[in-house]
DRENGULUM-351199 format. One line per field, with one value per residue (C-alpha): z, y, x; residue in one letter. Coordinates in Angstrom, 3 decimals, always signed. Each point is the difference from the previous one (the first is absolute). Example, Ala and Ser with C-alpha at 12.3 -4.5 7.8 and 13.67 -1.06 7.14 Angstrom:
2
c3	+7.800|-0.660
c2	-4.500|+3.440
c1	+12.300|+1.370
residuo	a|s
% end
This chain:
736
c3	+96.075|+1.272|-1.771|+1.593|-2.588|+0.562|-1.522|-0.827|+1.094|-2.557|+0.383|+1.353|-0.739|+2.613|-1.679|+1.866|+3.513|+0.603|-1.087|+2.144|+3.093|-0.477|-0.374|+3.098|+1.953|-1.214|+0.755|+3.501|+0.802|-1.307|+2.289|+3.009|-0.624|-1.188|+1.821|-0.848|-3.768|-2.357|-2.578|-3.169|-0.953|-2.848|-1.666|-3.644|-0.159|-2.402|+0.054|+0.712|-0.674|+1.650|-1.980|-0.412|-2.913|+1.624|-1.846|+1.869|+2.980|+1.583|+2.456|+2.791|+2.049|-2.644|-1.808|+0.184|-0.495|-3.375|+0.894|+2.964|+0.872|+2.783|+0.244|+2.815|+0.703|+0.868|+1.387|-2.201|-3.079|-0.940|-1.614|-1.490|-0.726|-1.992|+1.516|-1.491|+1.547|+1.039|+2.649|+1.559|+3.007|+0.656|+1.082|+2.695|+2.676|-1.598|-0.952|+3.399|+1.948|+3.085|-0.637|-3.656|-1.360|-3.365|-2.611|-2.584|-2.121|+0.203|+2.631|+0.784|-3.415|+0.350|+3.546|-1.358|-2.659|+2.596|+2.330|-2.871|-0.046|+3.782|+0.921|+2.395|-0.325|+2.875|+2.312|-1.098|+2.218|-2.275|-3.330|-1.624|-2.935|-2.162|-1.550|+3.376|+0.677|-3.391|+0.706|+3.394|-1.575|-2.925|-0.162|-3.003|-2.478|-3.022|+0.329|+3.030|-2.078|+0.484|-3.485|+0.267|+3.537|-0.511|-3.135|+1.423|+3.371|-0.658|-3.739|-0.481|-3.520|+0.116|-2.770|-0.690|+0.201|-3.515|-1.498|+1.100|-2.943|-2.679|-2.830|+1.761|-1.884|+1.954|-0.254|-3.241|-1.603|+0.408|+1.631|+3.778|+1.864|+3.676|+2.179|-2.699|+0.094|+3.641|+1.621|+0.375|-3.748|-0.609|+2.019|-1.887|-3.255|+1.139|+1.469|+3.596|+0.091|-1.073|+2.710|+2.642|-0.687|-0.008|+3.184|+2.121|-1.004|+1.799|+3.300|-0.436|-0.766|+3.033|+2.199|-1.328|-0.170|+3.474|+1.402|-1.605|+1.367|+3.530|-0.019|-1.115|+2.448|+2.867|-0.775|-0.187|+3.503|+1.788|+2.827|+1.997|+0.859|-2.814|-3.767|-2.831|+0.033|+3.668|-0.786|-2.826|+2.303|+2.686|-2.178|-3.679|+0.103|+2.347|-1.929|-3.223|+1.711|+1.326|-3.473|-1.321|+2.649|-0.885|-3.679|+0.782|+2.305|-2.475|+0.635|-0.168|-2.743|-0.537|-3.777|-0.102|+1.103|-2.515|-2.845|+0.899|-0.715|-3.536|-1.773|+1.825|-0.896|-3.552|-0.564|+1.324|-2.357|-2.965|+0.823|+0.173|-3.258|-1.676|+1.389|-1.299|-3.453|-0.153|+1.160|-2.482|-2.878|-0.726|+1.924|+1.610|+1.965|+3.212|+0.666|-3.259|+0.462|-3.792|-0.386|+2.959|-1.231|-3.439|+1.494|+2.443|-1.886|-3.759|-2.362|-0.448|+3.613|+2.523|-1.326|+3.497|+0.712|+1.145|+3.704|-0.229|-2.344|+0.386|-0.518|-3.693|-0.217|-0.228|+2.066|+3.392|+1.481|+3.305|+3.376|+0.536|-3.404|+0.549|+3.358|-1.666|-2.632|+2.732|+1.840|-3.251|-0.248|-2.879|+0.838|-1.976|+1.901|+3.250|-1.455|-1.151|+3.397|+1.746|-2.475|+0.378|+3.781|-0.270|-2.406|+2.498|+2.887|-1.971|-1.359|+2.890|+2.879|-0.927|-2.893|+1.445|+3.522|-1.317|-2.289|+2.760|+2.568|-2.483|-0.893|+3.489|+1.554|+3.333|-1.680|+1.508|-1.761|+0.592|-0.783|-0.520|+2.507|-1.136|+3.131|-1.304|-2.351|+0.513|+0.675|+3.315|+1.057|-0.265|-1.372|-3.432|-1.105|-3.279|-1.216|+1.312|+0.982|+3.305|+0.746|-2.593|+1.228|+0.533|+3.521|+1.014|-0.458|-3.557|-0.646|-2.308|-0.943|+3.505|-0.682|+3.685|+0.871|-1.995|+2.336|+2.728|+2.986|-0.753|+2.181|+3.636|-0.448|+0.409|-1.558|+2.255|-1.820|+1.835|-1.314|+1.423|+0.693|-1.724|+0.204|-2.455|+1.984|+3.200|-1.648|-1.225|+3.555|+1.296|-2.696|-0.038|+3.778|-0.295|+3.600|-0.853|-2.248|+2.507|+2.880|-1.982|-0.901|+3.550|+1.267|-2.347|-2.216|-3.606|-1.710|-3.024|+2.206|+2.230|-3.052|-1.016|+3.466|+0.084|-3.330|-0.151|+2.459|+1.776|-0.507|+3.016|-0.135|+1.599|-2.627|-2.831|+1.640|+0.356|-3.643|-1.006|+1.979|-1.504|-3.482|-2.164|+2.718|+0.224|-0.029|-2.241|+2.373|+0.615|-3.742|-0.308|+2.841|-1.632|-3.177|+1.977|+1.745|-3.299|-1.392|+2.887|-0.313|-3.730|+0.667|+2.764|-2.066|-3.098|+1.824|+0.980|-3.592|-1.331|-1.778|-0.942|-0.403|-3.420|+1.360|+3.326|-1.739|-1.580|+3.383|+1.978|-0.285|-1.368|-0.720|-2.909|+2.513|+1.530|-3.198|-1.546|+3.077|-0.347|-3.635|+0.951|+2.441|-2.546|-1.748|-3.666|-1.309|+2.325|-0.932|-3.751|+0.269|+1.865|-2.434|-2.967|+1.579|+0.635|-3.539|-1.397|+2.106|-1.083|-3.344|+0.237|+2.958|-0.753|+1.522|+2.411|+1.218|+0.430|+2.001|+2.354|+0.461|+0.833|+2.681|+1.391|+0.124|+1.909|+2.555|+0.432|+0.554|+2.816|+1.539|+0.007|+1.665|+2.608|+0.817|+0.356|+2.235|+2.223|+0.154|-0.555|+0.821|-3.117|-2.148|+1.632|-0.711|-3.619|-0.455|+2.006|-1.492|-3.578|+1.400|+1.999|-3.061|-2.057|+2.628|+0.031|-3.640|+1.105|+3.606|+1.729|+3.449|+1.594|-1.830|-2.161|-3.652|-2.143|-2.614|-3.205|-1.591|-2.486|-0.668|-2.107|+2.072|-2.810|-3.810|-1.335|+3.283|+0.182|+1.833|+3.570|+3.025|+3.150|+1.201|-3.089|-1.715|-3.459|+0.693|+2.861|+2.205|+3.050|+2.175|+2.687|+2.281|+1.325|+3.627|-0.245|-1.929|-3.579|-2.528|-2.731|-2.247|-2.037|-2.849|-1.126|+3.358|-1.251|-3.649|-1.851|-1.605|+2.350|-1.064|+0.837|+3.199|+1.327|-0.729|+1.995|+2.835|-0.020|+0.094|+2.924|+2.168|-1.320|+0.516|+3.617|+0.763|-2.188|+0.355|+3.780|-0.161|-2.011|+2.663|+2.794|-1.873|-0.935|+3.603|+1.146|-2.579|+1.119|+3.656|-0.802|-2.237|+2.573|+3.224|+1.741|+1.384|-3.331|-1.677|+2.540|-0.673|-3.732|-1.182|-3.632|-1.554|-3.530|-1.468|+0.642|-1.822|+0.924|+3.804|+0.199|+0.904|-0.831|+2.045|+0.264|+3.292|+1.316|+1.118|+3.607|+0.387|-1.664|+3.111|+1.838|-3.135|-0.672|+3.350|-0.615|-3.614|+1.080|+2.565|-2.554|-2.476|+2.532|+1.274|-3.149|+1.242|+3.445|+3.475|+1.555|+1.171|-2.976|-2.615|-0.931|-3.727|+0.470|+2.763|-0.644|+0.232|-3.169|+0.637|-2.163|-1.255|+0.152|-1.006|-0.048|-3.171|-2.449|-3.080|-0.693|-0.938|+3.452|+1.563|-1.265
c2	+61.096|+0.909|+2.636|+1.918|+1.248|+3.360|+0.286|+3.626|+0.951|+1.813|+3.775|+1.405|+3.559|+2.053|+2.761|+0.267|+0.916|-3.503|-1.600|+2.439|-0.668|-3.760|+0.195|+2.209|-2.535|-2.873|+1.812|+1.120|-3.552|-1.231|+2.383|-1.044|-3.747|-0.196|+2.856|-1.340|-0.167|+2.805|+1.831|+1.100|+3.632|+2.311|+3.236|+1.083|+3.753|+2.913|-0.013|+3.715|+1.321|+2.488|+3.073|-1.108|-1.488|-3.364|-2.765|-1.489|+2.338|-0.753|+2.213|-2.154|+3.024|+0.895|-3.284|-1.614|-3.400|-1.133|-3.651|-2.038|-3.666|-2.571|-3.650|-2.485|-3.634|-1.277|-3.477|-1.515|+2.062|+3.248|+2.715|+3.401|+3.045|+3.232|+2.764|+3.256|+3.191|+1.258|-2.724|+0.686|+1.877|-2.863|-2.112|+2.241|-2.383|-2.688|+1.949|+1.735|-3.100|-0.532|-3.768|+0.196|-1.373|+1.704|-0.971|+2.529|+0.857|+3.432|+0.512|+3.620|+1.100|-1.810|+1.350|+3.556|-0.668|-1.487|+2.956|+2.349|-1.870|+0.448|-3.554|-0.529|-3.559|+0.529|-0.540|-3.648|-2.553|-0.939|+1.775|-1.904|+1.233|-2.913|+2.233|+0.332|-3.735|-0.767|+2.266|-1.622|-3.443|+0.651|+3.387|-1.138|-0.260|+2.257|+0.791|-0.065|+0.904|-2.066|-1.525|-1.214|-1.381|-1.613|-1.703|-1.261|-1.146|-1.001|-0.609|+2.714|+1.441|+3.503|+2.325|+3.181|+3.172|+1.025|-3.273|+0.769|+2.361|-2.353|-0.207|+2.346|+2.899|+3.109|+1.892|+1.677|-3.298|+0.638|-2.310|+0.382|+1.040|-0.469|+3.123|+1.621|-2.506|-0.726|-3.183|+1.673|+0.572|-3.638|-1.076|+2.481|-1.511|-3.413|-1.478|-0.405|-3.578|+1.162|+2.672|-2.272|-2.750|+2.401|+1.899|-2.948|-2.052|+2.576|-0.469|-3.786|+0.114|+2.244|-2.557|-3.128|+1.545|+1.544|-3.359|-1.645|+2.687|-0.206|-3.724|+0.587|+2.840|-2.013|-2.721|+2.468|+0.202|+3.015|-1.402|-2.805|+1.276|+2.251|+0.161|+2.511|+0.038|+1.027|+2.636|+1.304|+0.313|+1.802|+2.367|+0.152|+0.005|+3.032|+1.650|-0.223|+1.901|+2.585|+0.610|+0.388|+2.657|+1.781|+0.037|+1.574|+2.598|+1.190|+2.720|+3.752|+1.631|+3.637|+0.140|+3.751|-0.687|-2.840|+2.176|+2.657|-2.547|-0.819|+3.063|-0.491|-3.674|+0.622|+2.606|-2.395|-2.726|+2.387|+1.105|-3.584|-0.896|+2.941|-1.229|-3.528|+1.333|+1.943|-3.026|-2.372|+2.495|-0.310|-0.341|-3.414|-1.398|-1.323|-2.039|-1.930|-3.163|-0.261|+3.506|-0.415|-3.407|+1.466|+2.851|-2.054|-3.260|+0.627|+1.433|+2.996|+0.910|-0.918|-3.576|-1.456|-3.724|-0.964|-0.906|-2.345|-0.780|+0.283|-2.901|+0.986|-0.132|+3.764|+1.959|+0.852|+3.503|-0.829|+1.416|-2.575|+0.724|+3.753|-0.453|-1.956|+2.716|+2.631|-2.065|-0.241|+3.802|+0.519|+3.605|+0.149|-3.096|+1.949|+2.812|-2.496|-1.724|+3.368|+1.007|-3.326|+0.424|+3.426|-1.290|-2.765|+2.456|+2.228|-2.703|-2.471|+2.452|+3.534|-0.598|-3.196|+1.358|+3.127|-2.036|-2.464|+2.701|+1.907|-3.221|-0.914|+2.078|+0.260|+1.369|-2.785|-2.778|-3.594|-2.399|-3.732|-2.067|-3.401|-2.132|-2.347|+2.458|-1.572|-3.593|+1.110|+1.048|+3.742|+2.162|+1.530|+2.873|+1.047|+3.152|+1.547|-2.088|+1.685|-2.643|+1.723|+3.561|+1.376|+0.612|+3.695|+0.603|-1.372|+1.442|+2.877|+0.656|-0.265|-2.897|-0.901|+3.660|-0.063|-2.588|+2.200|-0.193|+1.639|+2.937|-0.998|-3.164|-1.079|-2.794|-2.462|-1.668|-2.879|-1.888|-2.964|+0.804|-2.404|-2.825|-2.257|+0.263|-0.865|-3.035|-1.009|+0.268|-2.180|-2.680|-0.137|-0.032|+2.094|+0.916|+3.163|+1.344|-0.891|+1.637|+3.220|+0.258|-0.736|+2.724|+2.429|+0.561|+1.152|-3.201|+1.613|+2.363|-2.937|-1.986|+2.829|+0.088|-3.780|-0.384|+3.122|+0.335|+3.352|+0.869|+0.297|-0.670|+3.342|+2.050|-1.819|+0.802|+3.652|+0.077|-1.370|+2.744|+2.715|-0.542|+3.075|+1.736|-2.806|+0.601|-2.010|-2.984|-0.064|+0.010|-2.938|-1.808|+0.672|-1.639|-2.987|-0.386|+0.240|-2.652|-2.416|+0.601|-0.781|-3.199|-1.124|+0.537|-1.345|-3.276|-0.210|+0.582|-2.476|+2.593|-1.091|+2.043|+1.511|+1.443|+1.120|+1.640|+2.442|+0.869|+0.863|+2.552|-1.614|+2.186|-0.579|-0.666|-2.840|-1.793|+0.496|-1.537|-3.076|-0.432|+0.224|-2.884|-2.259|-2.955|+0.974|-2.937|+0.681|+3.671|-0.670|-2.591|+2.418|+2.852|-2.290|-1.270|+3.527|+1.156|-3.071|+0.692|+3.654|+0.424|+3.802|+0.234|+1.251|-1.875|+2.893|-0.124|-3.773|+0.287|+2.519|-2.171|-3.044|+2.039|+1.407|-3.434|-1.364|+2.827|-0.608|-3.708|+0.920|+2.261|-2.878|-2.278|+2.699|+0.048|-3.782|+0.091|+2.580|-1.963|-3.691|-1.047|+1.834|-2.056|-3.165|+1.014|+0.819|-3.469|-2.038|+1.431|-1.283|-3.304|-0.544|+0.942|-2.579|-2.692|+0.711|-0.961|-3.573|-0.222|+1.330|+1.593|-3.462|-0.862|-2.482|-0.337|+2.051|-1.783|+2.013|-2.293|+2.127|-0.888|+1.322|+1.128|+0.684|+0.024|+2.988|+0.793|-0.033|-2.915|+1.030|-1.572|-0.824|+3.510|+1.453|+1.260|-0.885|+0.092|-1.116|+2.829|+0.890|+2.764|+2.602|+1.595|+3.499|+0.946|-0.790|-3.223|+1.082|-2.156|+0.979|-3.008|-0.094|-2.485|+0.859|-0.403|-3.144|+1.034|-1.159|+3.427|+2.319|+3.094|-1.490|-1.642|+3.137|+2.096|-2.473|+0.143|+3.804|-0.144|-2.429|+2.528|+3.064|-1.554|-0.898|+3.593|+2.067|-2.445|+0.169|+3.806|-0.178|-2.288|+2.427|+3.030|-1.841|-1.042|+3.579|+1.371|-2.448|+0.891|+3.706|-0.505|-1.952|+1.689|+1.253|+3.174|+0.962|-0.534|+2.391|+2.531|-0.096|-1.477|-1.133|-2.049|+1.376|-1.493|-2.290|+0.242|-2.665|+0.424|+3.373|+0.489|+3.213|+0.893|+2.878|+1.220|+3.004|+2.608|+0.104|-3.775|-0.270|-0.019|-2.667|-2.130|+0.200|-1.623|-2.914|-0.454|-0.132|-2.679|-2.040|+0.072|-0.857|-2.908|-1.106|-3.499|+1.004|+1.044|-3.424|-1.165|-2.381|+2.376|+1.939|-0.157|-0.353|-0.483|+3.609|+3.124|+1.410|+3.767|+2.276|+3.514|+1.855|+3.536|+2.111|+2.107|+2.030|-1.729|-3.299|+1.528|+1.582|-3.456|-0.487
c1	+100.262|-3.476|-2.080|-2.868|-2.488|-1.638|-3.474|-0.762|-3.549|-2.178|-0.461|-3.261|-1.154|-1.862|-1.988|-3.304|-1.118|-1.260|+3.297|+1.982|-2.120|+0.335|+3.804|+0.266|-2.068|+2.216|+3.246|-1.036|-1.065|+3.353|+1.891|-2.043|+0.188|+3.643|+1.781|+3.473|-0.605|+0.962|-2.096|+1.762|-0.705|+0.973|-1.077|+0.032|+0.401|-0.102|+3.820|+0.338|+3.499|+2.322|+1.106|+3.614|+1.903|+0.601|-1.820|-2.963|+0.336|-3.375|-1.884|-1.454|-1.072|-2.605|-0.656|-3.444|-1.620|-1.360|-0.626|+1.153|+0.127|-0.200|+0.993|-0.389|-0.684|-3.474|+0.377|+2.703|-0.867|+1.720|-2.123|+0.767|-2.148|+0.397|-2.125|-1.209|+1.378|-3.435|-0.202|+3.370|-1.388|-2.468|+2.940|+1.504|-1.422|+2.179|+3.143|+0.145|-0.984|+2.226|-0.145|+1.093|+3.287|+0.487|+2.602|+1.150|+3.028|+1.624|-2.667|+0.898|-1.263|-3.325|-0.314|+0.350|-2.622|-2.353|+0.538|-0.834|-3.337|-0.441|+1.076|+2.916|+1.323|+2.452|-2.986|+0.034|+1.688|+2.865|+0.632|+2.881|+2.039|+1.145|+2.657|+1.772|-0.410|+1.547|+2.966|+0.538|-0.186|+2.349|+1.713|+2.074|-2.875|+0.247|-3.715|-2.269|-3.043|-3.135|-0.059|+3.582|-0.289|-3.422|+1.298|+3.300|-1.317|-3.612|-0.117|-2.642|+0.208|-1.415|-1.161|+1.960|-2.061|+1.028|-1.227|-3.574|-0.265|+1.308|-2.530|-2.469|-1.609|-0.952|-3.315|+1.193|+0.988|+3.724|+2.523|-0.274|+3.143|+0.798|-0.183|-2.147|-2.826|-0.915|-1.257|-3.394|-0.119|+0.967|-3.022|-2.194|+1.292|-1.274|+3.192|-1.162|+1.326|+3.479|+0.186|-1.524|+2.531|+2.960|-0.915|-1.123|+3.045|+2.180|-1.847|+0.143|+3.743|+0.547|-1.719|+1.727|+3.480|-0.266|-1.147|+3.048|+2.337|-1.391|+0.709|+3.598|+0.661|-1.503|+2.567|+2.905|+1.497|+1.414|+2.061|-1.554|-3.478|-1.217|-0.405|-0.232|-3.820|-0.008|+2.632|-2.206|-3.024|+2.007|+2.038|-0.786|-3.811|-0.265|+2.827|-2.024|-2.794|+2.453|+1.438|-3.556|-0.630|+3.240|-0.971|-3.368|+1.532|+2.597|+2.579|-0.474|+2.091|+0.984|-0.521|+0.682|+3.558|+0.408|-1.272|+2.581|+2.763|-1.177|+1.517|+3.312|+0.422|-1.242|+2.705|+2.661|-1.228|+0.000|+3.547|+1.270|-1.742|+1.765|+3.341|-0.722|-0.888|+3.269|+2.010|-1.666|-0.032|-3.726|-3.309|-0.507|-2.915|+1.542|-3.164|+0.508|+2.120|+0.377|+1.421|+2.342|+1.193|+0.704|+2.005|+2.064|+0.487|-0.131|+2.587|-2.321|+0.761|+2.687|+0.314|+0.474|-0.136|-3.541|-0.118|-2.980|-2.873|-3.770|-2.414|-0.134|+3.816|+0.414|+2.571|-1.514|+0.055|-1.678|+1.014|+2.749|+1.559|-0.142|+1.722|+2.820|+0.350|+0.280|+2.639|+1.930|+0.088|-2.457|-0.995|-3.243|-1.188|+0.306|-2.129|-2.627|-0.110|-0.488|-2.702|-1.809|+0.091|-1.625|-2.643|-0.799|-0.237|-2.346|-2.289|+0.048|-0.114|-1.032|-2.424|-1.483|-0.500|-1.698|-2.266|-0.922|-0.713|-2.173|-1.825|-1.223|-2.765|+1.813|+3.147|+2.098|+1.891|-1.088|+2.867|-0.389|+2.003|+1.237|+0.069|+2.695|+1.649|+3.427|+0.990|+1.446|-3.518|+0.538|-2.786|+0.041|-2.205|-1.578|-1.718|+2.212|+3.015|+0.798|+2.668|+2.193|-0.478|+3.526|+1.230|-0.119|+3.744|-0.256|-3.468|+0.898|-3.620|-1.410|-2.359|-0.326|-0.446|-3.247|-1.549|-1.432|-2.284|-3.371|-1.155|-0.410|+2.085|+3.618|+2.015|+1.793|+2.883|+1.669|+3.023|+1.887|+3.654|+2.408|-2.543|+1.866|+3.234|-1.861|-1.556|+3.454|+1.314|-2.837|+0.240|+3.802|+0.304|+3.161|+0.828|+1.891|-2.758|-2.743|+1.896|+0.544|-3.681|-1.159|+2.327|-1.742|+3.011|-0.257|+1.082|+1.672|+2.052|+0.912|+1.164|+2.348|+1.579|+0.223|+1.785|+2.187|+2.910|+0.200|-3.653|-2.292|-3.724|-0.881|+1.830|-1.779|-3.347|+1.013|+1.068|-3.395|-1.746|+2.222|-1.479|+0.812|+2.085|+2.562|+3.772|+2.342|+0.327|-3.734|-0.654|+2.378|-1.772|-3.373|+1.281|+1.278|-3.357|-1.842|+2.326|-0.608|-3.739|+0.134|+1.960|-2.389|-3.124|+1.732|+0.630|-3.681|-1.111|+2.552|+2.126|+3.508|+3.198|-0.956|-3.254|+1.442|+2.973|-2.458|-1.538|+3.129|+2.803|+3.172|+3.014|+2.352|+2.769|-2.052|-0.922|+3.424|+1.633|-2.228|+1.011|+3.681|-0.521|-1.697|+1.512|+0.545|-1.979|-2.946|+0.030|+0.045|-2.775|-2.272|+0.614|-0.691|-3.216|-1.284|+0.767|-1.717|-3.089|-0.072|+1.775|-0.366|+2.368|+3.475|+2.909|+0.610|-3.609|+0.144|+3.226|-1.609|-3.069|+2.160|+1.742|-3.225|-1.646|+2.971|-0.176|-3.742|+0.692|+2.389|-2.646|-2.490|+2.562|+0.704|-3.703|-0.103|+3.096|-1.693|-3.272|+0.821|-3.578|-1.163|+2.352|-1.316|-3.587|+0.867|+1.518|-2.524|-3.190|+0.582|+1.305|-3.202|-2.035|+1.868|-0.558|-3.740|-0.258|+0.732|-1.270|-3.122|-0.293|-0.018|+3.227|-1.898|+0.992|-2.373|-2.091|-0.355|-2.586|-1.954|-3.630|-2.874|-2.977|-2.461|-0.115|+1.907|+1.746|+3.772|+1.648|+0.783|+1.617|-1.935|+0.847|-1.691|+3.165|+1.223|+3.761|+2.265|+1.219|+2.018|-1.359|+0.611|-2.577|-0.549|-0.540|-3.739|+0.557|-0.734|+1.829|+2.431|+0.395|+3.202|+0.040|+3.544|+1.727|+1.809|+0.263|+3.109|+0.392|+1.894|-1.953|-3.408|+1.230|+1.711|-3.101|-2.115|+2.530|-0.201|-3.799|+0.035|+1.841|-1.814|-3.436|+0.650|+1.058|-2.333|-2.875|+0.244|+0.126|-3.222|-1.522|+0.846|-1.332|-3.200|-0.612|+0.577|-2.438|-2.687|+0.528|-0.328|-3.051|-2.000|+1.168|-3.158|+1.559|+1.564|-3.371|-1.578|+2.771|-0.776|+3.301|-0.124|+2.808|+0.483|+3.145|+2.923|+3.318|+2.550|+0.370|-1.788|-3.672|-1.873|-3.087|-2.465|-1.475|-1.976|+2.539|-1.230|+0.518|+3.401|+2.190|-2.004|-0.301|+3.746|+0.836|-2.377|+1.165|+3.642|-0.834|-1.995|+2.867|+2.687|-2.138|-1.854|-0.908|-1.277|+1.118|+0.586|+3.438|+0.264|-1.431|+3.137|+0.693|+3.774|+2.550|+1.086|-2.180|-1.591|-0.207|-2.128|+0.740|-3.326|-0.885|-3.149|+0.093|-2.058|+1.377|+1.711|+3.379|+0.408|+0.286|+3.584
residuo	x|x|x|x|x|x|x|x|x|x|x|x|x|x|x|x|x|x|x|x|x|x|x|x|x|x|x|x|x|x|x|x|x|x|x|x|x|x|x|x|x|x|x|x|x|x|x|x|x|x|x|x|x|x|x|x|x|x|x|x|x|x|x|x|x|x|x|x|x|x|x|x|x|x|x|x|x|x|x|x|x|x|x|x|x|x|x|x|x|x|x|x|x|x|x|x|x|x|x|x|x|x|x|x|x|x|x|x|x|x|x|x|x|x|x|x|x|x|x|x|x|x|x|x|x|x|x|x|x|x|x|x|x|x|x|x|x|x|x|x|x|x|x|x|x|x|x|x|x|x|x|x|x|x|x|x|x|x|x|x|x|x|x|x|x|x|x|x|x|x|x|x|x|x|x|x|x|x|x|x|x|x|x|x|x|x|x|x|x|x|x|x|x|x|x|x|x|x|x|x|x|x|x|x|x|x|x|x|x|x|x|x|x|x|x|x|x|x|x|x|x|x|x|x|x|x|x|x|x|x|x|x|x|x|x|x|x|x|x|x|x|x|x|x|x|x|x|x|x|x|x|x|x|x|x|x|x|x|x|x|x|x|x|x|x|x|x|x|x|x|x|x|x|x|x|x|x|x|x|x|x|x|x|x|x|x|x|x|x|x|x|x|x|x|x|x|x|x|x|x|x|x|x|x|x|x|x|x|x|x|x|x|x|x|x|x|x|x|x|x|x|x|x|x|x|x|x|x|x|x|x|x|x|x|x|x|x|x|x|x|x|x|x|x|x|x|x|x|x|x|x|x|x|x|x|x|x|x|x|x|x|x|x|x|x|x|x|x|x|x|x|x|x|x|x|x|x|x|x|x|x|x|x|x|x|x|x|x|x|x|x|x|x|x|x|x|x|x|x|x|x|x|x|x|x|x|x|x|x|x|x|x|x|x|x|x|x|x|x|x|x|x|x|x|x|x|x|x|x|x|x|x|x|x|x|x|x|x|x|x|x|x|x|x|x|x|x|x|x|x|x|x|x|x|x|x|x|x|x|x|x|x|x|x|x|x|x|x|x|x|x|x|x|x|x|x|x|x|x|x|x|x|x|x|x|x|x|x|x|x|x|x|x|x|x|x|x|x|x|x|x|x|x|x|x|x|x|x|x|x|x|x|x|x|x|x|x|x|x|x|x|x|x|x|x|x|x|x|x|x|x|x|x|x|x|x|x|x|x|x|x|x|x|x|x|x|x|x|x|x|x|x|x|x|x|x|x|x|x|x|x|x|x|x|x|x|x|x|x|x|x|x|x|x|x|x|x|x|x|x|x|x|x|x|x|x|x|x|x|x|x|x|x|x|x|x|x|x|x|x|x|x|x|x|x|x|x|x|x|x|x|x|x|x|x|x|x|x|x|x|x|x|x|x|x|x|x|x|x|x|x|x|x|x|x|x|x|x|x|x|x|x|x|x|x|x|x|x|x|x|x|x|x|x|x|x|x|x|x|x|x|x|x|x|x|x|x|x|x|x|x|x|x|x|x|x|x|x|x|x|x|x|x|x|x|x|x|x|x|x|x|x|x|x|x|x|x|x|x|x|x|x|x|x|x|x|x|x|x|x|x|x|x|x|x|x|x|x|x|x|x|x|x|x|x|x|x|x|x|x|x|x|x|x|x|x
% end
């Protein structure tokens, strides 16, 4: 077992003009002489916060540099420097150098801070975010933070920010506390060496960890002639810059409208709280797990059997438990769930959006986009979480209505139509599904006609168009279409009969007929299992659920009978994933020989991972590594199998949307027309454009989205078209 020792270079502090000029000279020479090498870079900031309750909600749009740091190799020797804020602007010739390769971690934040100091790092040749590299390399890690990754992969033991203040007395002789005493004050108190070591170590760790990751991604193939590092350079690196631009642009919000909803929702909350008090018999804080647990599960209350326990072995009242209580018919649980939902809408959407809009000088909100927010590759969003904004038909408080185009502008909202189903058709190769899509048929209406004797495709389509003016048969057909849609998407997301049974209409006649057909022993075993899983269910409720689950199982089988290629894809994908745990792309047996790279680092295989895995890949070649794909425990194995299918579909949808966003962002004509991409939610892209240019821009945007990888004969994303629903609107809600 070979061990490579990493010698940590000593920190160097730059606090004078002469020292700053000398470092700039050294760094510019480094860039010119070694154009392929990276420079590690980091900023220490004031840590400005947003005016919302969320802990550590930072404000990158207004944050500024306190100290910053560089690290690079001169000859064979690594060096690291901590630099005073006053010299930040000196280094714009370096940080904006078109020859510079710059390595950071959570680079978008540092890029905002630099831009606030009039330095635009996106002018550099290659700004690389180690956080994105780390997520591409190992999406299964519990933490992708720098300290965790640098320690596990490179053996670099880093100092926690809070520990800087251990044993330090502030200017008044009192114990110094983080975020009260600043790094500047630590230097003023005579601890320059402490701050210099802490700050410059970050830049050094960025550099060494990014170098390690580039090596691993370069050796991770995508097909026969590419690798994950090349994918990162082509897709993820420009996408980081695009998300940074979107964060700076923000979205215009009508706070007057939002404020008008506060009294209405407050009155609803107050009314529900009164109903809960009457039902319980005394006031109860529905936000207190202890009070709820006492009411539901102690002899002072309802004395129900606890569903599950918390980490401290107390009865849990989390969302899952409350859902079970509602299913079991506990009426006060339903009131509490409704009240909690309203509280969340008020605090998460109304209050937070108003506070954020008031906070920023431009009156817009500036969300934080997490580039790898989900393991499938989809975005997630914070401050606010626009991914969770309710769809217009479910948007009781008009959250999307509040996102408006400013005067003289329009919003263009473009959404892929049934993109997951189209990807399923492509991957499964199901001839019937592919033919229907190519013929322009509505797939869910087609599925109804295909699986239900006596129903024609055209009448299902007409029923769908009828909406609220439908006659009795059309209403029935609408329900059938909704059911087939729920089954189709349920299959993609890996939902089984229990989940799908809650999404589709099942009459008592249907589920009762299924029970009558069941073997007595099978029926009794299923009822017993359900009641054991949820001890609050009555026997009557368990019987109904058994019947409903059985009906849903038949509906799934009907779907597979209609589209046999889908069933084949569902079976083959986990099987291929399992095989890849043992054999590589060349069908050679995989060698999981774990080695230690440096003192303190975790043992890893040659691929740089600490556990064996099977894997699937998305359309663009991103990996989803599944360590439990061969697990002996059925629960863990089946979850990995579900993820293998879901990742290929949803991950590929994320690839297509990302490629489309990049094409829109960097299209020369759209830039001239003033198109600004503002937000992306799942498969929907929200843009802002001057009103007079909206019509021309819409045509180009639609083309970019329907051909995200280019216009060449071999550039189509799928073997089926991917049409886009696009609307020019004044507010986001009008798009649906």
